[in-house]
PDB file with SEQRES, HELIX, SHEET and CRYST1 records, atoms N, CA, C and O in Angstrom:
SEQRES   1 A   79  MET GLU PRO HIS ASN ILE ASN ASN ASP ILE ALA THR LEU          
SEQRES   2 A   79  PRO PRO GLU ALA GLN ARG GLN VAL PHE ASP PHE ILE GLU          
SEQRES   3 A   79  PHE LEU LYS ILE ARG TYR LYS ARG ILE ARG PRO GLY LYS          
SEQRES   4 A   79  LYS ALA VAL ARG SER LYS ILE ALA ASN GLU PRO PHE ILE          
SEQRES   5 A   79  GLY ILE TRP GLU GLY ARG LYS ASP MET LYS ASP SER SER          
SEQRES   6 A   79  GLN TRP VAL ARG SER ALA ARG ASP SER GLU TRP GLY SER          
SEQRES   7 A   79  SER                                                          
HELIX    1 AA1 PRO A    3  ASN A    5  5                                   3    
HELIX    2 AA2 ILE A    6  ALA A   11  1                                   6    
HELIX    3 AA3 PRO A   15  ARG A   31  1                                  17    
HELIX    4 AA4 ILE A   46  ASN A   48  5                                   3    
HELIX    5 AA5 LYS A   59  MET A   61  5                                   3    
HELIX    6 AA6 SER A   64  TRP A   76  1                                  13    
CRYST1    1.000    1.000    1.000  90.00  90.00  90.00 P 1           1          
ATOM      1  N   MET A   1     122.078 108.997  65.751  1.00  0.00           N  
ATOM      2  CA  MET A   1     121.695 109.860  64.637  1.00  0.00           C  
ATOM      3  C   MET A   1     122.053 111.292  65.006  1.00  0.00           C  
ATOM      4  O   MET A   1     121.703 111.780  66.081  1.00  0.00           O  
ATOM      5  N   GLU A   2     122.736 111.934  64.124  1.00  0.00           N  
ATOM      6  CA  GLU A   2     123.143 113.325  64.324  1.00  0.00           C  
ATOM      7  C   GLU A   2     122.145 114.250  63.638  1.00  0.00           C  
ATOM      8  O   GLU A   2     121.726 113.972  62.515  1.00  0.00           O  
ATOM      9  N   PRO A   3     121.757 115.338  64.285  1.00  0.00           N  
ATOM     10  CA  PRO A   3     120.776 116.261  63.687  1.00  0.00           C  
ATOM     11  C   PRO A   3     121.191 116.798  62.316  1.00  0.00           C  
ATOM     12  O   PRO A   3     120.339 117.020  61.457  1.00  0.00           O  
ATOM     13  N   HIS A   4     122.489 117.006  62.105  1.00  0.00           N  
ATOM     14  CA  HIS A   4     122.922 117.567  60.818  1.00  0.00           C  
ATOM     15  C   HIS A   4     122.833 116.534  59.688  1.00  0.00           C  
ATOM     16  O   HIS A   4     122.895 116.909  58.517  1.00  0.00           O  
ATOM     17  N   ASN A   5     122.692 115.266  60.006  1.00  0.00           N  
ATOM     18  CA  ASN A   5     122.584 114.221  58.984  1.00  0.00           C  
ATOM     19  C   ASN A   5     121.146 113.783  58.732  1.00  0.00           C  
ATOM     20  O   ASN A   5     120.909 112.885  57.924  1.00  0.00           O  
ATOM     21  N   ILE A   6     120.194 114.397  59.404  1.00  0.00           N  
ATOM     22  CA  ILE A   6     118.823 113.891  59.336  1.00  0.00           C  
ATOM     23  C   ILE A   6     118.241 113.958  57.928  1.00  0.00           C  
ATOM     24  O   ILE A   6     117.531 113.039  57.520  1.00  0.00           O  
ATOM     25  N   ASN A   7     118.523 115.018  57.179  1.00  0.00           N  
ATOM     26  CA  ASN A   7     118.008 115.113  55.803  1.00  0.00           C  
ATOM     27  C   ASN A   7     118.545 113.982  54.936  1.00  0.00           C  
ATOM     28  O   ASN A   7     117.809 113.398  54.141  1.00  0.00           O  
ATOM     29  N   ASN A   8     119.817 113.678  55.091  1.00  0.00           N  
ATOM     30  CA  ASN A   8     120.405 112.579  54.322  1.00  0.00           C  
ATOM     31  C   ASN A   8     119.811 111.243  54.750  1.00  0.00           C  
ATOM     32  O   ASN A   8     119.556 110.371  53.920  1.00  0.00           O  
ATOM     33  N   ASP A   9     119.595 111.092  56.053  1.00  0.00           N  
ATOM     34  CA  ASP A   9     119.013 109.850  56.555  1.00  0.00           C  
ATOM     35  C   ASP A   9     117.603 109.655  55.997  1.00  0.00           C  
ATOM     36  O   ASP A   9     117.251 108.554  55.575  1.00  0.00           O  
ATOM     37  N   ILE A  10     116.810 110.698  55.993  1.00  0.00           N  
ATOM     38  CA  ILE A  10     115.444 110.598  55.466  1.00  0.00           C  
ATOM     39  C   ILE A  10     115.469 110.314  53.972  1.00  0.00           C  
ATOM     40  O   ILE A  10     114.667 109.520  53.480  1.00  0.00           O  
ATOM     41  N   ALA A  11     116.379 110.952  53.248  1.00  0.00           N  
ATOM     42  CA  ALA A  11     116.461 110.779  51.797  1.00  0.00           C  
ATOM     43  C   ALA A  11     116.811 109.348  51.406  1.00  0.00           C  
ATOM     44  O   ALA A  11     116.465 108.909  50.310  1.00  0.00           O  
ATOM     45  N   THR A  12     117.484 108.620  52.274  1.00  0.00           N  
ATOM     46  CA  THR A  12     117.862 107.241  51.947  1.00  0.00           C  
ATOM     47  C   THR A  12     116.723 106.247  52.198  1.00  0.00           C  
ATOM     48  O   THR A  12     116.821 105.080  51.819  1.00  0.00           O  
ATOM     49  N   LEU A  13     115.652 106.710  52.832  1.00  0.00           N  
ATOM     50  CA  LEU A  13     114.515 105.834  53.109  1.00  0.00           C  
ATOM     51  C   LEU A  13     113.646 105.680  51.872  1.00  0.00           C  
ATOM     52  O   LEU A  13     113.648 106.550  51.002  1.00  0.00           O  
ATOM     53  N   PRO A  14     112.896 104.572  51.783  1.00  0.00           N  
ATOM     54  CA  PRO A  14     111.948 104.425  50.674  1.00  0.00           C  
ATOM     55  C   PRO A  14     110.830 105.474  50.803  1.00  0.00           C  
ATOM     56  O   PRO A  14     110.592 105.991  51.894  1.00  0.00           O  
ATOM     57  N   PRO A  15     110.145 105.789  49.691  1.00  0.00           N  
ATOM     58  CA  PRO A  15     109.123 106.850  49.704  1.00  0.00           C  
ATOM     59  C   PRO A  15     108.059 106.679  50.791  1.00  0.00           C  
ATOM     60  O   PRO A  15     107.670 107.664  51.419  1.00  0.00           O  
ATOM     61  N   GLU A  16     107.580 105.462  51.028  1.00  0.00           N  
ATOM     62  CA  GLU A  16     106.551 105.255  52.061  1.00  0.00           C  
ATOM     63  C   GLU A  16     107.095 105.595  53.441  1.00  0.00           C  
ATOM     64  O   GLU A  16     106.396 106.209  54.247  1.00  0.00           O  
ATOM     65  N   ALA A  17     108.324 105.206  53.721  1.00  0.00           N  
ATOM     66  CA  ALA A  17     108.936 105.515  55.013  1.00  0.00           C  
ATOM     67  C   ALA A  17     109.141 107.017  55.162  1.00  0.00           C  
ATOM     68  O   ALA A  17     108.974 107.555  56.256  1.00  0.00           O  
ATOM     69  N   GLN A  18     109.501 107.704  54.074  1.00  0.00           N  
ATOM     70  CA  GLN A  18     109.651 109.158  54.131  1.00  0.00           C  
ATOM     71  C   GLN A  18     108.325 109.826  54.476  1.00  0.00           C  
ATOM     72  O   GLN A  18     108.287 110.764  55.272  1.00  0.00           O  
ATOM     73  N   ARG A  19     107.226 109.336  53.870  1.00  0.00           N  
ATOM     74  CA  ARG A  19     105.898 109.886  54.189  1.00  0.00           C  
ATOM     75  C   ARG A  19     105.566 109.671  55.658  1.00  0.00           C  
ATOM     76  O   ARG A  19     104.983 110.544  56.301  1.00  0.00           O  
ATOM     77  N   GLN A  20     105.937 108.500  56.195  1.00  0.00           N  
ATOM     78  CA  GLN A  20     105.681 108.230  57.604  1.00  0.00           C  
ATOM     79  C   GLN A  20     106.467 109.181  58.500  1.00  0.00           C  
ATOM     80  O   GLN A  20     105.953 109.649  59.516  1.00  0.00           O  
ATOM     81  N   VAL A  21     107.700 109.463  58.129  1.00  0.00           N  
ATOM     82  CA  VAL A  21     108.518 110.405  58.899  1.00  0.00           C  
ATOM     83  C   VAL A  21     107.866 111.782  58.890  1.00  0.00           C  
ATOM     84  O   VAL A  21     107.752 112.422  59.936  1.00  0.00           O  
ATOM     85  N   PHE A  22     107.437 112.244  57.713  1.00  0.00           N  
ATOM     86  CA  PHE A  22     106.816 113.564  57.623  1.00  0.00           C  
ATOM     87  C   PHE A  22     105.496 113.614  58.385  1.00  0.00           C  
ATOM     88  O   PHE A  22     105.183 114.616  59.028  1.00  0.00           O  
ATOM     89  N   ASP A  23     104.723 112.532  58.311  1.00  0.00           N  
ATOM     90  CA  ASP A  23     103.466 112.470  59.071  1.00  0.00           C  
ATOM     91  C   ASP A  23     103.731 112.522  60.574  1.00  0.00           C  
ATOM     92  O   ASP A  23     103.011 113.181  61.324  1.00  0.00           O  
ATOM     93  N   PHE A  24     104.762 111.824  60.991  1.00  0.00           N  
ATOM     94  CA  PHE A  24     105.091 111.805  62.417  1.00  0.00           C  
ATOM     95  C   PHE A  24     105.549 113.186  62.884  1.00  0.00           C  
ATOM     96  O   PHE A  24     105.200 113.620  63.982  1.00  0.00           O  
ATOM     97  N   ILE A  25     106.319 113.864  62.060  1.00  0.00           N  
ATOM     98  CA  ILE A  25     106.759 115.217  62.400  1.00  0.00           C  
ATOM     99  C   ILE A  25     105.554 116.144  62.534  1.00  0.00           C  
ATOM    100  O   ILE A  25     105.500 116.953  63.460  1.00  0.00           O  
ATOM    101  N   GLU A  26     104.587 116.037  61.623  1.00  0.00           N  
ATOM    102  CA  GLU A  26     103.375 116.859  61.709  1.00  0.00           C  
ATOM    103  C   GLU A  26     102.602 116.539  62.989  1.00  0.00           C  
ATOM    104  O   GLU A  26     102.102 117.442  63.660  1.00  0.00           O  
ATOM    105  N   PHE A  27     102.507 115.258  63.320  1.00  0.00           N  
ATOM    106  CA  PHE A  27     101.841 114.851  64.555  1.00  0.00           C  
ATOM    107  C   PHE A  27     102.519 115.489  65.765  1.00  0.00           C  
ATOM    108  O   PHE A  27     101.845 116.035  66.639  1.00  0.00           O  
ATOM    109  N   LEU A  28     103.844 115.423  65.818  1.00  0.00           N  
ATOM    110  CA  LEU A  28     104.574 115.998  66.947  1.00  0.00           C  
ATOM    111  C   LEU A  28     104.393 117.513  67.023  1.00  0.00           C  
ATOM    112  O   LEU A  28     104.271 118.068  68.115  1.00  0.00           O  
ATOM    113  N   LYS A  29     104.374 118.178  65.880  1.00  0.00           N  
ATOM    114  CA  LYS A  29     104.169 119.632  65.878  1.00  0.00           C  
ATOM    115  C   LYS A  29     102.814 119.987  66.465  1.00  0.00           C  
ATOM    116  O   LYS A  29     102.699 120.948  67.226  1.00  0.00           O  
ATOM    117  N   ILE A  30     101.789 119.222  66.118  1.00  0.00           N  
ATOM    118  CA  ILE A  30     100.445 119.479  66.651  1.00  0.00           C  
ATOM    119  C   ILE A  30     100.398 119.157  68.141  1.00  0.00           C  
ATOM    120  O   ILE A  30      99.844 119.921  68.931  1.00  0.00           O  
ATOM    121  N   ARG A  31     100.979 118.029  68.519  1.00  0.00           N  
ATOM    122  CA  ARG A  31     100.934 117.600  69.919  1.00  0.00           C  
ATOM    123  C   ARG A  31     101.639 118.582  70.841  1.00  0.00           C  
ATOM    124  O   ARG A  31     101.163 118.842  71.947  1.00  0.00           O  
ATOM    125  N   TYR A  32     102.752 119.124  70.407  1.00  0.00           N  
ATOM    126  CA  TYR A  32     103.535 120.004  71.261  1.00  0.00           C  
ATOM    127  C   TYR A  32     103.323 121.480  70.942  1.00  0.00           C  
ATOM    128  O   TYR A  32     104.068 122.332  71.428  1.00  0.00           O  
ATOM    129  N   LYS A  33     102.332 121.784  70.144  1.00  0.00           N  
ATOM    130  CA  LYS A  33     102.042 123.170  69.790  1.00  0.00           C  
ATOM    131  C   LYS A  33     101.713 123.999  71.026  1.00  0.00           C  
ATOM    132  O   LYS A  33     102.068 125.175  71.105  1.00  0.00           O  
ATOM    133  N   ARG A  34     101.028 123.377  71.995  1.00  0.00           N  
ATOM    134  CA  ARG A  34     100.631 124.084  73.201  1.00  0.00           C  
ATOM    135  C   ARG A  34     101.822 124.497  74.052  1.00  0.00           C  
ATOM    136  O   ARG A  34     101.743 125.480  74.789  1.00  0.00           O  
ATOM    137  N   ILE A  35     102.913 123.767  73.961  1.00  0.00           N  
ATOM    138  CA  ILE A  35     104.091 124.059  74.780  1.00  0.00           C  
ATOM    139  C   ILE A  35     105.022 124.974  73.983  1.00  0.00           C  
ATOM    140  O   ILE A  35     105.593 124.578  72.967  1.00  0.00           O  
ATOM    141  N   ARG A  36     105.155 126.181  74.461  1.00  0.00           N  
ATOM    142  CA  ARG A  36     106.038 127.137  73.783  1.00  0.00           C  
ATOM    143  C   ARG A  36     107.197 127.472  74.713  1.00  0.00           C  
ATOM    144  O   ARG A  36     106.990 127.763  75.891  1.00  0.00           O  
ATOM    145  N   PRO A  37     108.407 127.431  74.185  1.00  0.00           N  
ATOM    146  CA  PRO A  37     109.567 127.728  75.030  1.00  0.00           C  
ATOM    147  C   PRO A  37     109.471 129.137  75.612  1.00  0.00           C  
ATOM    148  O   PRO A  37     109.071 130.086  74.938  1.00  0.00           O  
ATOM    149  N   GLY A  38     109.849 129.239  76.876  1.00  0.00           N  
ATOM    150  CA  GLY A  38     109.891 130.544  77.512  1.00  0.00           C  
ATOM    151  C   GLY A  38     108.575 130.994  78.124  1.00  0.00           C  
ATOM    152  O   GLY A  38     108.548 131.972  78.870  1.00  0.00           O  
ATOM    153  N   LYS A  39     107.498 130.311  77.827  1.00  0.00           N  
ATOM    154  CA  LYS A  39     106.213 130.684  78.408  1.00  0.00           C  
ATOM    155  C   LYS A  39     105.770 129.602  79.375  1.00  0.00           C  
ATOM    156  O   LYS A  39     105.816 128.411  79.067  1.00  0.00           O  
ATOM    157  N   LYS A  40     105.346 130.035  80.539  1.00  0.00           N  
ATOM    158  CA  LYS A  40     104.834 129.084  81.509  1.00  0.00           C  
ATOM    159  C   LYS A  40     103.319 129.004  81.376  1.00  0.00           C  
ATOM    160  O   LYS A  40     102.644 130.001  81.117  1.00  0.00           O  
ATOM    161  N   ALA A  41     102.811 127.813  81.557  1.00  0.00           N  
ATOM    162  CA  ALA A  41     101.371 127.634  81.526  1.00  0.00           C  
ATOM    163  C   ALA A  41     100.764 128.298  82.760  1.00  0.00           C  
ATOM    164  O   ALA A  41     101.292 128.191  83.866  1.00  0.00           O  
ATOM    165  N   VAL A  42      99.666 128.970  82.549  1.00  0.00           N  
ATOM    166  CA  VAL A  42      98.988 129.621  83.656  1.00  0.00           C  
ATOM    167  C   VAL A  42      98.031 128.612  84.270  1.00  0.00           C  
ATOM    168  O   VAL A  42      97.143 128.085  83.601  1.00  0.00           O  
ATOM    169  N   ARG A  43      98.226 128.359  85.537  1.00  0.00           N  
ATOM    170  CA  ARG A  43      97.365 127.406  86.229  1.00  0.00           C  
ATOM    171  C   ARG A  43      96.291 128.162  86.987  1.00  0.00           C  
ATOM    172  O   ARG A  43      96.564 129.133  87.692  1.00  0.00           O  
ATOM    173  N   SER A  44      95.079 127.699  86.826  1.00  0.00           N  
ATOM    174  CA  SER A  44      94.003 128.290  87.605  1.00  0.00           C  
ATOM    175  C   SER A  44      93.816 127.475  88.870  1.00  0.00           C  
ATOM    176  O   SER A  44      94.159 126.294  88.918  1.00  0.00           O  
ATOM    177  N   LYS A  45      93.277 128.103  89.877  1.00  0.00           N  
ATOM    178  CA  LYS A  45      93.029 127.396  91.126  1.00  0.00           C  
ATOM    179  C   LYS A  45      91.856 126.453  90.942  1.00  0.00           C  
ATOM    180  O   LYS A  45      90.862 126.794  90.300  1.00  0.00           O  
ATOM    181  N   ILE A  46      91.980 125.278  91.504  1.00  0.00           N  
ATOM    182  CA  ILE A  46      90.916 124.291  91.349  1.00  0.00           C  
ATOM    183  C   ILE A  46      89.617 124.784  91.972  1.00  0.00           C  
ATOM    184  O   ILE A  46      88.534 124.400  91.533  1.00  0.00           O  
ATOM    185  N   ALA A  47      89.717 125.627  92.985  1.00  0.00           N  
ATOM    186  CA  ALA A  47      88.511 126.157  93.630  1.00  0.00           C  
ATOM    187  C   ALA A  47      87.691 127.004  92.669  1.00  0.00           C  
ATOM    188  O   ALA A  47      86.501 127.217  92.900  1.00  0.00           O  
ATOM    189  N   ASN A  48      88.301 127.486  91.602  1.00  0.00           N  
ATOM    190  CA  ASN A  48      87.581 128.309  90.615  1.00  0.00           C  
ATOM    191  C   ASN A  48      86.953 127.489  89.500  1.00  0.00           C  
ATOM    192  O   ASN A  48      86.280 128.040  88.628  1.00  0.00           O  
ATOM    193  N   GLU A  49      87.165 126.179  89.518  1.00  0.00           N  
ATOM    194  CA  GLU A  49      86.593 125.328  88.479  1.00  0.00           C  
ATOM    195  C   GLU A  49      85.084 125.215  88.679  1.00  0.00           C  
ATOM    196  O   GLU A  49      84.609 125.187  89.815  1.00  0.00           O  
ATOM    197  N   PRO A  50      84.319 125.150  87.571  1.00  0.00           N  
ATOM    198  CA  PRO A  50      82.864 125.164  87.687  1.00  0.00           C  
ATOM    199  C   PRO A  50      82.259 123.953  88.408  1.00  0.00           C  
ATOM    200  O   PRO A  50      81.151 124.046  88.938  1.00  0.00           O  
ATOM    201  N   PHE A  51      82.968 122.819  88.435  1.00  0.00           N  
ATOM    202  CA  PHE A  51      82.384 121.644  89.074  1.00  0.00           C  
ATOM    203  C   PHE A  51      82.492 121.675  90.599  1.00  0.00           C  
ATOM    204  O   PHE A  51      81.829 120.889  91.275  1.00  0.00           O  
ATOM    205  N   ILE A  52      83.304 122.558  91.145  1.00  0.00           N  
ATOM    206  CA  ILE A  52      83.454 122.635  92.596  1.00  0.00           C  
ATOM    207  C   ILE A  52      82.161 123.165  93.208  1.00  0.00           C  
ATOM    208  O   ILE A  52      81.658 124.220  92.820  1.00  0.00           O  
ATOM    209  N   GLY A  53      81.643 122.426  94.156  1.00  0.00           N  
ATOM    210  CA  GLY A  53      80.447 122.849  94.866  1.00  0.00           C  
ATOM    211  C   GLY A  53      79.134 122.440  94.228  1.00  0.00           C  
ATOM    212  O   GLY A  53      78.076 122.897  94.660  1.00  0.00           O  
ATOM    213  N   ILE A  54      79.172 121.584  93.202  1.00  0.00           N  
ATOM    214  CA  ILE A  54      77.924 121.246  92.511  1.00  0.00           C  
ATOM    215  C   ILE A  54      76.956 120.465  93.394  1.00  0.00           C  
ATOM    216  O   ILE A  54      75.752 120.450  93.134  1.00  0.00           O  
ATOM    217  N   TRP A  55      77.477 119.812  94.440  1.00  0.00           N  
ATOM    218  CA  TRP A  55      76.593 119.064  95.331  1.00  0.00           C  
ATOM    219  C   TRP A  55      76.357 119.804  96.643  1.00  0.00           C  
ATOM    220  O   TRP A  55      75.788 119.246  97.581  1.00  0.00           O  
ATOM    221  N   GLU A  56      76.782 121.026  96.706  1.00  0.00           N  
ATOM    222  CA  GLU A  56      76.627 121.802  97.929  1.00  0.00           C  
ATOM    223  C   GLU A  56      75.147 121.945  98.290  1.00  0.00           C  
ATOM    224  O   GLU A  56      74.314 122.240  97.433  1.00  0.00           O  
ATOM    225  N   GLY A  57      74.841 121.736  99.547  1.00  0.00           N  
ATOM    226  CA  GLY A  57      73.473 121.903 100.014  1.00  0.00           C  
ATOM    227  C   GLY A  57      72.583 120.687  99.836  1.00  0.00           C  
ATOM    228  O   GLY A  57      71.412 120.732 100.214  1.00  0.00           O  
ATOM    229  N   ARG A  58      73.095 119.605  99.277  1.00  0.00           N  
ATOM    230  CA  ARG A  58      72.273 118.404  99.119  1.00  0.00           C  
ATOM    231  C   ARG A  58      72.159 117.695 100.460  1.00  0.00           C  
ATOM    232  O   ARG A  58      73.170 117.328 101.060  1.00  0.00           O  
ATOM    233  N   LYS A  59      70.947 117.503 100.925  1.00  0.00           N  
ATOM    234  CA  LYS A  59      70.720 116.878 102.228  1.00  0.00           C  
ATOM    235  C   LYS A  59      71.103 115.410 102.216  1.00  0.00           C  
ATOM    236  O   LYS A  59      71.543 114.876 103.234  1.00  0.00           O  
ATOM    237  N   ASP A  60      70.940 114.745 101.065  1.00  0.00           N  
ATOM    238  CA  ASP A  60      71.282 113.322 101.001  1.00  0.00           C  
ATOM    239  C   ASP A  60      72.788 113.086 100.972  1.00  0.00           C  
ATOM    240  O   ASP A  60      73.235 111.941 101.042  1.00  0.00           O  
ATOM    241  N   MET A  61      73.569 114.146 100.870  1.00  0.00           N  
ATOM    242  CA  MET A  61      75.025 114.010 100.783  1.00  0.00           C  
ATOM    243  C   MET A  61      75.741 114.459 102.054  1.00  0.00           C  
ATOM    244  O   MET A  61      76.963 114.614 102.043  1.00  0.00           O  
ATOM    245  N   LYS A  62      75.009 114.672 103.152  1.00  0.00           N  
ATOM    246  CA  LYS A  62      75.673 115.106 104.393  1.00  0.00           C  
ATOM    247  C   LYS A  62      76.754 114.126 104.808  1.00  0.00           C  
ATOM    248  O   LYS A  62      77.863 114.528 105.159  1.00  0.00           O  
ATOM    249  N   ASP A  63      76.431 112.839 104.767  1.00  0.00           N  
ATOM    250  CA  ASP A  63      77.404 111.796 105.073  1.00  0.00           C  
ATOM    251  C   ASP A  63      77.718 111.084 103.749  1.00  0.00           C  
ATOM    252  O   ASP A  63      77.008 110.163 103.348  1.00  0.00           O  
ATOM    253  N   SER A  64      78.778 111.518 103.086  1.00  0.00           N  
ATOM    254  CA  SER A  64      79.081 110.996 101.751  1.00  0.00           C  
ATOM    255  C   SER A  64      79.399 109.502 101.773  1.00  0.00           C  
ATOM    256  O   SER A  64      79.073 108.786 100.826  1.00  0.00           O  
ATOM    257  N   SER A  65      80.030 109.030 102.844  1.00  0.00           N  
ATOM    258  CA  SER A  65      80.342 107.602 102.930  1.00  0.00           C  
ATOM    259  C   SER A  65      79.050 106.777 102.993  1.00  0.00           C  
ATOM    260  O   SER A  65      78.938 105.738 102.343  1.00  0.00           O  
ATOM    261  N   GLN A  66      78.093 107.244 103.769  1.00  0.00           N  
ATOM    262  CA  GLN A  66      76.817 106.539 103.860  1.00  0.00           C  
ATOM    263  C   GLN A  66      76.094 106.582 102.520  1.00  0.00           C  
ATOM    264  O   GLN A  66      75.477 105.599 102.112  1.00  0.00           O  
ATOM    265  N   TRP A  67      76.169 107.712 101.841  1.00  0.00           N  
ATOM    266  CA  TRP A  67      75.521 107.841 100.533  1.00  0.00           C  
ATOM    267  C   TRP A  67      76.100 106.826  99.545  1.00  0.00           C  
ATOM    268  O   TRP A  67      75.359 106.181  98.804  1.00  0.00           O  
ATOM    269  N   VAL A  68      77.429 106.690  99.540  1.00  0.00           N  
ATOM    270  CA  VAL A  68      78.078 105.733  98.640  1.00  0.00           C  
ATOM    271  C   VAL A  68      77.655 104.314  98.989  1.00  0.00           C  
ATOM    272  O   VAL A  68      77.349 103.525  98.095  1.00  0.00           O  
ATOM    273  N   ARG A  69      77.632 103.975 100.289  1.00  0.00           N  
ATOM    274  CA  ARG A  69      77.196 102.638 100.700  1.00  0.00           C  
ATOM    275  C   ARG A  69      75.770 102.369 100.241  1.00  0.00           C  
ATOM    276  O   ARG A  69      75.471 101.288  99.734  1.00  0.00           O  
ATOM    277  N   SER A  70      74.898 103.341 100.415  1.00  0.00           N  
ATOM    278  CA  SER A  70      73.493 103.170 100.008  1.00  0.00           C  
ATOM    279  C   SER A  70      73.384 103.009  98.485  1.00  0.00           C  
ATOM    280  O   SER A  70      72.621 102.174  97.999  1.00  0.00           O  
ATOM    281  N   ALA A  71      74.146 103.808  97.744  1.00  0.00           N  
ATOM    282  CA  ALA A  71      74.114 103.711  96.285  1.00  0.00           C  
ATOM    283  C   ALA A  71      74.606 102.340  95.821  1.00  0.00           C  
ATOM    284  O   ALA A  71      74.035 101.740  94.910  1.00  0.00           O  
ATOM    285  N   ARG A  72      75.657 101.861  96.450  1.00  0.00           N  
ATOM    286  CA  ARG A  72      76.185 100.535  96.087  1.00  0.00           C  
ATOM    287  C   ARG A  72      75.176  99.445  96.424  1.00  0.00           C  
ATOM    288  O   ARG A  72      74.951  98.524  95.639  1.00  0.00           O  
ATOM    289  N   ASP A  73      74.573  99.563  97.606  1.00  0.00           N  
ATOM    290  CA  ASP A  73      73.583  98.564  97.999  1.00  0.00           C  
ATOM    291  C   ASP A  73      72.404  98.536  97.029  1.00  0.00           C  
ATOM    292  O   ASP A  73      71.924  97.465  96.658  1.00  0.00           O  
ATOM    293  N   SER A  74      71.941  99.711  96.623  1.00  0.00           N  
ATOM    294  CA  SER A  74      70.783  99.751  95.728  1.00  0.00           C  
ATOM    295  C   SER A  74      71.117  99.241  94.321  1.00  0.00           C  
ATOM    296  O   SER A  74      70.259  98.684  93.637  1.00  0.00           O  
ATOM    297  N   GLU A  75      72.360  99.435  93.901  1.00  0.00           N  
ATOM    298  CA  GLU A  75      72.774  98.989  92.561  1.00  0.00           C  
ATOM    299  C   GLU A  75      73.233  97.541  92.535  1.00  0.00           C  
ATOM    300  O   GLU A  75      72.909  96.794  91.612  1.00  0.00           O  
ATOM    301  N   TRP A  76      73.994  97.146  93.556  1.00  0.00           N  
ATOM    302  CA  TRP A  76      74.620  95.833  93.546  1.00  0.00           C  
ATOM    303  C   TRP A  76      74.029  94.877  94.572  1.00  0.00           C  
ATOM    304  O   TRP A  76      74.357  93.691  94.564  1.00  0.00           O  
ATOM    305  N   GLY A  77      73.175  95.362  95.443  1.00  0.00           N  
ATOM    306  CA  GLY A  77      72.605  94.525  96.484  1.00  0.00           C  
ATOM    307  C   GLY A  77      73.502  94.438  97.687  1.00  0.00           C  
ATOM    308  O   GLY A  77      74.713  94.632  97.583  1.00  0.00           O  
ATOM    309  N   SER A  78      72.928  94.153  98.812  1.00  0.00           N  
ATOM    310  CA  SER A  78      73.703  94.049 100.062  1.00  0.00           C  
ATOM    311  C   SER A  78      74.549  92.787 100.059  1.00  0.00           C  
ATOM    312  O   SER A  78      74.166  91.759  99.501  1.00  0.00           O  
ATOM    313  N   SER A  79      75.708  92.890 100.698  1.00  0.00           N  
ATOM    314  CA  SER A  79      76.607  91.729 100.767  1.00  0.00           C  
ATOM    315  C   SER A  79      76.378  90.977 102.029  1.00  0.00           C  
ATOM    316  O   SER A  79      77.037  89.967 102.274  1.00  0.00           O  
TER     317      SER A  79                                                      
END                                                                             
């Protein structure tokens, strides 16, 4: 399909198919609206995310592997 023939290609479709094409184009415009040519997305450092450190200072989490084992045992029973 050549870009210069797209209008003719769409015009040859039945009305329902044309509506689907237009709906799909609208979907793509919304989906890719965030991506603008020439602009780079600004990435923040993960260390600045609010969830980092939420368990800091918890005494029951000193040994995280042991905590997970205990949680599994209490939920699923010992194997």
